[in-house]
Every structure is written in C-alpha cells, then in structure tokens.
VMD Tcl script that draws the C-alpha trace (Angstrom):
set ca {
  {0.00 0.00 0.00}
  {1.39 3.41 -0.97}
  {2.42 5.74 1.81}
  {0.80 9.10 2.37}
  {3.91 10.85 1.10}
  {3.87 8.81 -2.10}
  {0.17 9.53 -2.64}
  {0.70 13.25 -2.11}
  {3.63 13.33 -4.54}
  {1.68 11.29 -7.09}
  {-1.29 13.61 -6.81}
  {0.95 16.65 -7.10}
  {2.60 15.21 -10.22}
  {-0.76 14.34 -11.79}
  {-2.25 17.78 -11.16}
  {0.94 19.50 -12.36}
  {1.11 17.44 -15.53}
  {-2.57 18.04 -16.26}
  {-2.11 21.77 -15.75}
  {1.03 21.73 -17.88}
  {-0.70 19.89 -20.70}
  {-3.56 22.39 -20.62}
  {-1.16 25.33 -20.56}
  {0.82 23.80 -23.42}
  {-2.32 23.36 -25.52}
  {-3.44 26.93 -24.83}
  {0.02 28.31 -25.60}
  {0.13 26.37 -28.88}
  {-3.26 27.77 -29.84}
  {-2.14 31.26 -28.88}
  {1.15 30.93 -30.79}
  {-0.61 29.59 -33.89}
  {-3.16 32.39 -33.76}
  {-0.39 34.96 -33.32}
  {1.56 33.54 -36.28}
  {-1.53 33.49 -38.50}
  {-2.36 37.07 -37.61}
  {1.20 38.22 -38.22}
  {1.28 36.41 -41.57}
  {-2.02 37.98 -42.63}
  {-0.78 41.47 -41.72}
  {2.51 40.85 -43.53}
  {0.79 39.56 -46.67}
  {-1.70 42.45 -46.78}
  {0.90 45.14 -46.14}
  {3.30 43.76 -48.75}
  {0.57 43.40 -51.37}
  {-0.42 47.06 -50.90}
  {3.23 48.15 -50.91}
  {4.20 46.32 -54.11}
  {1.09 47.56 -55.93}
  {2.27 51.15 -55.44}
  {5.38 50.52 -57.54}
  {3.45 49.67 -60.70}
  {2.39 52.36 -63.14}
  {-1.32 52.44 -62.49}
  {-2.30 53.57 -66.02}
  {-0.32 50.83 -67.76}
  {1.11 48.33 -65.22}
  {3.94 46.24 -66.63}
  {6.12 43.66 -64.93}
  {9.73 44.77 -64.64}
  {12.66 42.54 -63.81}
  {13.96 44.75 -61.02}
  {10.83 43.85 -59.02}
  {12.31 40.39 -58.46}
  {14.84 41.42 -55.83}
  {13.73 44.92 -54.96}
  {11.41 44.11 -52.05}
  {13.61 41.82 -49.88}
  {11.16 38.98 -50.27}
  {13.45 36.28 -48.87}
  {14.37 38.34 -45.82}
  {10.73 39.02 -44.96}
  {9.47 35.53 -45.82}
  {7.00 36.27 -48.61}
  {6.71 36.16 -52.41}
  {4.48 38.03 -54.83}
  {2.87 37.63 -58.24}
  {1.57 40.22 -60.70}
  {-1.70 39.67 -62.61}
  {-3.20 41.94 -65.27}
  {-6.77 43.19 -64.90}
  {-8.09 40.02 -66.56}
  {-6.34 37.78 -64.02}
  {-3.56 36.60 -66.32}
  {-0.20 36.18 -64.62}
  {2.41 38.65 -65.83}
  {5.38 37.92 -63.55}
  {6.45 36.89 -60.08}
  {9.31 37.18 -57.61}
  {12.16 34.73 -57.97}
  {11.55 33.07 -54.60}
  {7.92 32.10 -55.24}
  {7.62 28.41 -54.22}
  {4.52 27.64 -56.30}
  {1.77 29.38 -58.23}
  {-1.59 30.26 -56.68}
  {-4.44 31.27 -59.03}
  {-5.92 34.72 -58.55}
  {-9.03 34.52 -56.38}
  {-12.31 35.24 -58.14}
  {-13.72 36.56 -54.86}
  {-10.92 39.13 -54.70}
  {-11.55 40.26 -58.29}
  {-15.33 40.60 -57.96}
  {-15.43 42.57 -54.72}
  {-17.31 45.87 -55.00}
  {-14.50 47.93 -53.46}
  {-11.27 45.92 -53.73}
  {-9.12 48.96 -52.92}
  {-10.53 49.32 -49.39}
  {-8.37 46.54 -47.95}
  {-6.35 43.55 -49.08}
  {-8.24 40.31 -49.70}
  {-6.91 37.66 -47.30}
  {-7.20 33.90 -47.85}
  {-5.76 30.98 -45.92}
  {-4.55 27.90 -47.77}
  {-4.05 24.35 -46.52}
  {-2.72 22.83 -49.75}
  {0.02 22.29 -50.79}
  {1.04 23.76 -47.43}
  {-0.45 26.09 -44.80}
  {-0.07 29.62 -46.11}
  {-1.70 33.05 -46.22}
  {-2.47 34.79 -49.52}
  {-3.31 38.48 -49.90}
  {-4.56 40.27 -53.03}
  {-4.50 44.03 -53.58}
  {-5.47 45.92 -56.75}
  {-3.46 48.29 -58.91}
  {-5.93 51.06 -59.73}
  {-6.34 54.59 -60.99}
  {-8.91 57.13 -59.77}
  {-10.83 58.82 -62.58}
  {-14.38 59.45 -61.56}
  {-14.08 56.24 -59.57}
  {-11.60 53.46 -58.93}
  {-10.57 51.55 -62.05}
  {-8.57 48.37 -61.50}
  {-5.72 47.89 -63.97}
  {-3.97 44.93 -62.34}
  {-3.50 42.84 -59.22}
  {-0.69 42.02 -56.82}
  {-0.85 38.76 -54.94}
  {1.45 37.98 -52.01}
  {2.08 34.53 -50.55}
  {3.34 33.94 -46.96}
  {4.00 30.28 -46.03}
  {3.21 29.61 -42.38}
  {5.82 26.89 -41.76}
  {8.81 29.31 -41.62}
  {6.76 31.73 -39.53}
  {5.85 29.01 -37.04}
  {9.44 27.75 -36.95}
  {10.38 31.08 -35.42}
  {8.44 30.05 -32.31}
  {10.62 26.98 -31.73}
  {12.46 28.89 -29.01}
  {9.12 29.43 -27.30}
  {8.38 25.70 -27.25}
  {11.86 24.83 -25.99}
  {11.70 27.51 -23.33}
  {8.24 26.43 -22.22}
  {9.29 22.77 -21.98}
  {12.43 23.69 -20.01}
  {10.49 25.95 -17.67}
  {7.85 23.27 -17.15}
  {10.42 20.60 -16.29}
  {12.25 22.96 -13.93}
  {8.99 24.01 -12.26}
  {7.94 20.39 -11.80}
  {11.28 19.46 -10.21}
  {11.41 22.52 -7.97}
  {7.78 22.01 -6.99}
  {8.47 18.41 -5.97}
  {11.50 19.49 -3.92}
  {9.50 22.26 -2.27}
  {6.70 19.81 -1.46}
  {9.16 17.40 0.11}
  {10.69 20.23 2.12}
  {7.25 21.28 3.37}
  {6.31 17.70 4.21}
  {9.49 17.06 6.19}
  {8.48 19.05 9.35}
  {5.06 17.43 9.21}
  {6.60 13.94 8.96}
  {8.95 14.77 11.81}
  {6.02 15.90 13.95}
  {4.29 12.57 13.27}
  {7.50 10.71 14.19}
  {7.78 12.64 17.45}
  {4.18 11.85 18.38}
  {4.71 8.18 17.48}
  {7.95 8.01 19.49}
  {6.29 9.52 22.55}
  {3.43 6.98 22.21}
  {5.97 4.16 21.99}
  {7.46 5.11 25.36}
  {4.14 5.78 27.06}
  {3.47 4.30 30.49}
  {0.39 4.78 32.67}
  {2.27 6.86 35.21}
  {3.07 9.48 32.55}
  {-0.55 10.16 31.71}
  {-0.76 13.22 33.90}
  {2.25 14.70 32.08}
  {0.88 14.62 28.50}
  {1.60 11.10 27.26}
  {1.88 12.24 23.65}
  {3.82 15.33 22.68}
  {1.84 17.91 20.77}
  {3.58 18.90 17.50}
  {3.81 22.67 17.30}
  {4.58 22.85 13.57}
  {1.75 20.52 12.54}
  {-1.51 21.99 13.87}
  {-3.55 19.65 11.66}
  {-2.36 16.78 13.89}
  {-3.60 18.48 17.06}
  {-7.09 16.88 17.02}
  {-5.56 13.43 16.53}
  {-3.05 13.93 19.35}
  {-5.76 15.28 21.66}
  {-7.95 12.28 20.88}
  {-5.11 9.84 21.61}
  {-4.27 11.66 24.85}
  {-7.91 11.40 25.91}
  {-7.93 7.68 25.08}
  {-4.73 7.06 27.03}
  {-6.09 9.03 29.97}
  {-9.17 6.79 30.10}
  {-6.98 3.70 29.88}
  {-4.86 5.03 32.74}
  {-7.95 5.79 34.83}
  {-9.27 2.26 34.29}
  {-5.90 0.82 35.30}
  {-5.83 2.95 38.47}
  {-9.37 1.87 39.29}
  {-8.32 -1.77 38.90}
  {-5.30 -1.21 41.12}
  {-7.46 0.55 43.72}
  {-10.00 -2.29 43.59}
  {-7.26 -4.87 44.13}
  {-5.86 -2.84 47.02}
  {-9.26 -2.50 48.67}
  {-10.08 -6.17 48.15}
  {-6.71 -7.16 49.58}
  {-7.30 -4.98 52.64}
  {-10.81 -6.32 53.18}
  {-9.64 -9.94 52.93}
  {-6.61 -9.44 55.15}
  {-8.68 -9.10 58.42}
  {-10.77 -12.31 58.02}
  {-7.73 -14.27 57.02}
  {-5.88 -13.03 60.07}
  {-8.77 -14.09 62.32}
  {-8.98 -17.51 60.72}
  {-5.24 -17.95 61.05}
  {-5.46 -17.07 64.81}
}
mol new
graphics top color blue
foreach p $ca { graphics top sphere $p radius 0.5 }
foreach p [lrange $ca 0 end-1] q [lrange $ca 1 end] { graphics top cylinder $p $q radius 0.2 }
display resetview
C-alpha cells in the first residue's frame, strides 16, 4: 500500500502534468493564432506596398521587381496579374503558383483593404490580393498584386518558445516536488515525534501529556488530543483496577488473620 507521502507526490505530479498539458495546448493555440495574424498582416501590407510601384495607367512587370522588395528576408513572395487575371510575372523566390481569387476580383470595393485567404494545400499559407488602380471618376482596376506567406517558416520562429516552455515546465515540476518534500518534512517529523512519545508511554506518565503535541503541525492536534484522551481513560481504568485490588486485599486481610489465629 502506498504511503501518504507517495500519494501526495503522485497527486501533485498528476495535477501539475494536467495543468502543464492544458497550458501547453493553450500556448500552442495562442502561438498559432499569433503567427496566422502576423502572416495575414505581412501579406496584406506587402501586397499594398508592391502595388504602389506599378504604373497604375499601364502596369507592366519589370525585372527589377524580383529582388527589390527583400522577399526572402521578410518571408514572402508576390505575383503580378493583369486586370483580366492573367499572370504577368512573379518574384524569384515564389515556391509555387496560386491562381488569382475570383472573390478578390469581384469585390465591389477591392481597394478598401487587401483580400486575405488561408490555404491548406500544398502547405499552410496566407495569400493576400491588392489591386493596382487609378482614380478617374471612380476606382478603375488595372492589375493585381498577390502575395504569398508560407506559415511553416513563420511558425518555426516560435521553436524557441516551445523549448523555453518545456524547459520551464520541467524545472517548475522538479522545484515544486523538492518544495513539497521540504514542506512535508516538518510534518513527517512531527508525526514521528508523536509516534515516538506513544511508543514510550506508560500509565504513570498520563498526567504529564503522554503524547507530545507537535507545534509545527496543527492539523495533527485533534488526533493527538484524541489519543491523549484515550490514554487518559486507559490510565484511569488501570488505576481503578489497582485501587479495587488494594481495597479487596485490605478487606480480605482481616478475616484471614482471624482464621489464622
């Protein structure tokens, strides 16, 4: 049968691990949400930025666009489409082609904000679309800029967070177990003192507190008081028996003396 200390440590470990697993799940959800939001902002901002560098009246792909926007450093790629949705060029680091979204093209006011889409195939990614337009009695779209931000490199940047969280969790679990053992040690010592005093108990010590009361373990006070009360009753019964034997011996001594004479 497991000892009380083992049960307490096991319960502490179970609760800590359950809390850690929950915290890990919540942190993963938070990190994923943060990465997705950052990727969406990056894709939208870069799509709007690149669109400004095209000549709105007659947008044409130029080769200097390939390396002009630090696409590799910022972790995105872009593609240019004409107003009919036909691809006209893309940055050199584009991993794969993504068709221009029909929903982005048919929006009533595409210039208000970038169109954001999230892809799952061929990999998790965020795509943003922003128009190239001129304003002449209204907004006239003359082309489109599409940016692509893969999520895998963005999420890899949070590897330090996972490692740090795992290290902190392991350290907290170990320190918590040591602290629990340190807190349990005075309590265990108080129990040992009470048990040792009970082991050396004799009826004549009843009047002088047969069991020592542990000062640093107040939760044991009711138990010690109950044992002291029990030992006091046992001592009283033993004294009553001794008194009865003494009285009976005295009462029998006189008749026996007479009979002997």
